[in-house]
C-alpha positions, 0 to 999 in steps of 0.5 A: 518742400514743407507740407501745408497742414491744410492740404494734409488735413484735406487728404486725411478727410478724403481717406476718412470720408468726413469733413474737416472743419477749419477755423479762421478769420474773414479777411475780406468780403465783396458781396457785390462780386459774390466772393471773399477771402478767409485767413485760416488759423492753420496754413499760410495760404488765404482761402477764397470763397464764394458767398453762395458757400456760406451755410448760414449767417451771411448777414454776420460776415464782415472783415474780422469775423471768426468763422468755421469752414470746410476746405476742399479743392476748387477750380483754382486750388483750395477754397473754403465751403460751408462757412459758418460765423462763430461770432458777430463781426468786430466793430 
């Protein structure tokens, strides 16, 4: 079984007691439901997130927005936290 780079980064993060920031693109966001999904640059899995996990710039988030975020274990596997937009969404 091939290791997931994001899982490896998370394990390293925990041993170093520092956050590992990843980059990716918002795949979808449903403000009414308070959830969304990020396609990470590394790893094959899309990462769910809660709107409450957006550190700042919620008004900038839309599908296609480049973001930086922290990956950590959530209730149902890896999730994105501390999400920060890196650019305005593509029109």
